[in-house]
N, C-alpha and C positions, 0 to 999 in steps of 0.2 A: 615634572618637574615643580621644584617648591615654589618658582618665579616664575614669569614669564620672561624676564632679563638676567636674573641670577642665580645660577645653578650652584648645587653646593657641593664643595668636594670634602669628604672625611680624609682626612691623610695618619695611615695609621702607622708610627715608626718612633722608635725609642729614640731616636737622634734629634732632639730638641733644636739646634741649631740647623739643620737640612730643614727642619719644620716649620723655622720663621723664613729661611730661604724661599721653601714652595708657596707659603702664604704671601708672600709680598708678592712672587712671581705672576702668581695663578689670581690673586686678586686684582693686579694691573690687567690681565686677561676676561676679565668679568664673570670672576668665579668669586663666593663667599667661601670661605675655607674654615674647617675646624679641625683640631687637632685632638688624638689619642695617641697616648706611649706606648702603649702594649692591646694584645687580642681582644681581651678580657673587654677591657674598657669600648673598644672600638665594637665590638658584637650588642653592648649594650646601648652605645650612643645608635646604634643602627636600627634598634628595633623601638626606639622612641620616634623614628620615623621624620622626613624632611631631608632626609641624603640621597643627592641624584646622581654619585659616581663617589667610589673609593679608591684611593690608592693605597696600598698594601705594600709594606716590606716584609721582606722574608725573615729576616734574623732579629730576634728580639726577645727577650725573655717570658718564660711564662709559654704561652701558645707561639709557636713560630708563623710564620707568613703561611703557609700551606696547611696548617694544621687552625688557623682563624678563616680563610676561604671554605676550610669544609665545613665549618660552622656558618658561616654568611650563605653559604649554598641551602642550608636546611632552611633557613627562614624564609617567611612566606615572600614572593616576590621581592625578593632581595635584589639592590641596585646593582650595577653592574661593578666588576673588579679590575683596575689597571695593578697589575704585580709589577713591583717597584723594589729592585735591590740591586746592592751591586758589586752579587756574586756573578762571574762569567761562566759558570757551568749551564750547560745547555738542558740539563736532565731538568734541570729546577726549572726552567723556562716550560719546557714539556709538558712536565706533570703540572703545572700551572693552568696550563692553557686546556689540557684535559679535566683538570677539576672545575672548570668553567669560567676561567678569568677570562675576560674580553679581548685583553693584550698584556703584551711583556714589555718592560724596559728595564734597562741597564744606569742605573744612577750612578752621580759622580757629586764631589763634595764641593765644586765649585761652582754648582748649577749649570752645566750646560744641556742636561735635559731637561730643562724645564719647556722649552718649546715642544719636545717632542710629546712632553706629558700632558699641556696643553694641547695639544692635537689628537693624542690618545684616548684623553678624558672627555672632549668634545664628538670624536667619533663615535665612545662607547655608549655615551647618551643619546645621540640620535639612533644608534642601532637597538638599543634599550627601547625605546618609545616605538621605533618602529614593529620591534619586535612584539610590545604590548597590543599596538595596534591589530596586529597580525591575529593574535591570539584572541584579542576583544571579537573580532569579526568571525573567528571559527566557533568561539564562544555562541556567540549569536544564530550562526548556521543550525549550532545542535539544536539550539535552545529553540529555534524555530522548527527544526526536524521533529524535537520532543511534542510539541505543540500541536503541530500537523497530525503526529502517530495518534496523540490524546483524541484530539477532533476525531479521525479516521475511526477511533476504536469507539467512539460514541456516535457515531453513526451508524456504524457497524450494529451495536448494541438497540439501537434504535428502529433501525430499518426490521432486523430479527423481530422484535416487540410488534412493531407494524405488521409484518408478515402472519406471525402468529397470528394476532388479533384477527384480520384479516381471513384469514383463515378460517378459525376457527365459527368467525359470524357467515361465511359460507358455507361451512359445515352444518349448520344451522339453518339456514334456508335450504339447504338440501334435504335434511330430513322433516321439516315441517313439509318441502313438496311432495315427499315420500309418504308422510301420513294423510295428506290431503288425497294423495294418487289412491291410497288405500281405501280411504273413507267414501268414495263416489263409485255409483254403479254406471254411469256413462261412461263406457269403453275407450271413446274416443277421450274424453276428459281424462281418464287415465294416462292414455298414450300421450296425450300433450303434457301433462304434469310429470309422467318418468322423466320423456325426454327433457325438458326443462330443468330435471335433478340433473341428469348426467351433465347437461352443461355447465351448471354452478359446480359440480364436483369437480369436472376436469379444471375450472379456474382453481379451484379450491386447494387442487392437489400442487398445483404450483408452488402457493404461498407456503405450504406445509412445507413442501421442498427446499423451499428458500429458508425458513427456519432452521433447520438442521443441517442445514450445508455449511461448508467451510468457504464457499463462496458462494456471494450474496449477488452475482453478478450473473451467474449461470447456473442449467438444470441439466441433471445426465437425464438425458431423454429413455435410456432403458430401463431406470430406475421409477422414472415417473411414470412411462406407459404402465409398467407395471404395476404401480399403485394405482393407476386410472383403470384399469381393467381389471381388477381385484374388488375395486368398488364396483363396477358394473356386473360381476360376478354376484357381488353380495346382494345386488339391488334387483336381481332376475326374480321372475317369478319362476318357482320351480327350479328346474335342472336346464334350462335355456340356454343357459350361457356356461354351460359344464365342460364343454368343449373349444372354449374359447383360449387360444395360445398365442404365446409371443416370442419374437426372437428378434430381437436387435442389439445394434452394436452401442458400445459405450458412446456416445457422442454428447459434447459439451455442447449446449444451446442458450442462447439468451433468455431470460424468461417470458417476454412478450411472444417470441415464436415458439414456445414451447407448448403457452395457452391456446395458439392458433391451431398447434400441431393435435393437441389433445383435444379439442372441439371437434375437429375432423374425424380424428380417429372415432371418439365419442358418436357423430352424426352416422358414418359409415357401419360399424359395429349394430349399432341399434337398427338400421336400416337392413342391415343382413338377419339381425332377428326376427324382425318383423316381417321380410318377405321372402327370404330363402327358404327358412323352414316353417310355412304355415302349420305342420302335423306333428311339430317338436323341435327336438334341440338336433344340431348338427353341426361340424367341425368349420370355424371362424380361426383365421390364422391372419395375425398383424407381425409385420416384417418390416425392421427396419435397416437397411443396408447402407454403408458411405464407402465413397471413394474420394479421398481427398477430403474438398470441403462440399462435396456434392452428395447429396443424400437422396432416398429411393424409399419411399413409403408404399406398402402394399397391404391391402386389405380383401381376402380373399374368403370365399364361401364354395361349397359343393353345392349350393342347393338348386332352386328351379328357374334361374336365372333370370333374365331381363323379360322372357316371353308370360311372364306370370302378369296377369289382369290385375292395373293399381287400384289401391284402394279407393273409390272415388271421394272419401270424403279427405284424403290427404291433400295438404295445402304448399306441397311444396315447400316449405319452410326449411326440412333437412337440407335440401339442394340447395336452397338460395346460400344457407351457413355455410355450408360448405366452400360452394364458388366465392364468397366474400372472404374466409381463411385463408382458402389457395392464393388469392389475392392479395393479401397481405402478406405471404411468405412468396409472392411471384413465382407461386408453383405450376407446372404443366400439372392437368388431370386425364388421365386417358382411363379408358376402359377396353380389357384386354379381350379381343374380339374371338380370340381360340380358346378360351378358356370356357369349359361347359357349365360353368355358375357364373358367379360376376366375380371378374376381380378387378379392382381401382388400383390404379397407378397413379402416386404424386410423386415428382422430382423437383427438387429445391435445392438452394444454398443454404449450408449451416448458418451463413454469417449472411446479415443485411450487405446488399448492394451498394456502394456509394451513389451518391446521385450524379447523373451525367452533367457535366459544365456546359454551362451555355455556352454558345458559339460566339465569338469574337467578333464582333461588326468591323468591318475595315472603315478606316476612316474617309470621310466623302470630302 
């Protein structure tokens, strides 16, 4: 609205006498009234701005009312139009309303329609303001969504870059540990460095998976474990892991839990290589199955079993790490007593369980 108290009406009609009547009547009702005697002049005036509502006649030389209305509707943010004509033809009314007119009135030469015109123009202005407010609100919502989408995309790019850099850094650390392990002649040092390398590689694989994944919030366990076992095969001496196999279902899991699972698999596979087959390579099977959200992970070998004499230099670090990671997963850890070799089974939930709510104390 051009003024807080004086809305401007543009009256487009070739009848000058009726235009003066409208001007006097609507001015008394608080409107500022301007007059154009043809559609072309009216359109040019509208383009200049400052018009709040239009009253438009149908029968005029040049462009008629419907043609003028069509041109008005093509303008950016056109004012509302009240169609005013002496015709009693309802088809014109229907056509005008379908073309975008806010209202339709039948005029008379005595000015009896002026109260109706005042109400129609006032209502049209109010409806236009409501519509504009709604459109502005919707535009702000869309703009907010676009900003959020842009921020989310930027965050995803940054997270991918972070995962890429962290993965590369961890891979460098693993490579340095591998070089250090190969350069030492002390067997217990070599074992410790190799174990450390496997633990670092387990974490690095998660970051590499996240860097290439479509979803930064989850990791496909079957792909992750296959890549992890391939790292172990490449790092093993000779062919000691040549019979290391994986059978895993495609389960999505959050990165933190994937790291814990990877470290457990690394520890138990390295343990099987170290103790199950002291004289060479043998089969080691890693199996992951899912029943809904419940997962079962088993690492199985057909080696000498638990009766083998434990290396007295062993620090038990691997067992402590497995227990710590199992606790993080809230997993149960069991040994299969019926298996001739060693079979370790972990059962846990694919998703983190919600924390239990504290009991509500009764009012004393």
